C-alpha angles and dihedrals in degrees: 000000000000091000092051092050090049091051091049091049091051091050091049090050091049093050093046091047092052091048091048093049092048096047092040094053094044094050097036091231096110129246094272093070088059101032098053095054091044093051093043101042103034104029098032094233112157112256093240091059093041092051091047092051090048092052092051092051090046091053091050096048094041092052091051093048093044093055091051092048092048090050090052090047095236096119125098101211093193091059090044092054091050091051091046092055093045095047093046090052090046091050092053093047090044094051092048090048092048090050090053092046094050096044091052095048095249097125092132088071090063091053093048094047091046091052092048092050092051093047095046092047089065092070099061091039091055092045092049091055093066095076139026098224120042119244109269114250126202109258114244127215094273091055091054097042096048094035094237095168139085145131140250137189113252110211093197094052094034092223144098111262119205121204140182126203114231126209124215086264089068094051 
């Protein structure tokens, strides 16, 4: 009986993971925004474990994609390093905040913030879908100093696409 329940649970996880990957890639939001609610709401997995599983899968898929993009020379390593530092810092601050929230019985705040983030991420995703190439922005001083710009050849558009990274100052 225990073996059967384990097999069913593994099949459920596999199906939910496939659904999350499919919806995440179609919407551009990433599988974690789909996987965490599925694991939490339908399988009863605590959100901390669901988020941890989502992070591990994100690291695995991002690493695979990054190696392919670097091989095709369409990766700006300088921008990637800046994002890496920022996301690592955000992860540390987020985990410390989550620890404080959970130890003080304020878990509902995590659910509310997570819901707000998912809902507000729909807006830029919908806007981004209107055009193939993002609107060019004027590079700010950080873009020039740190050389956060470049170009790549887009096979689908059959043209060279130039881009400039923008800091929060430019937003």
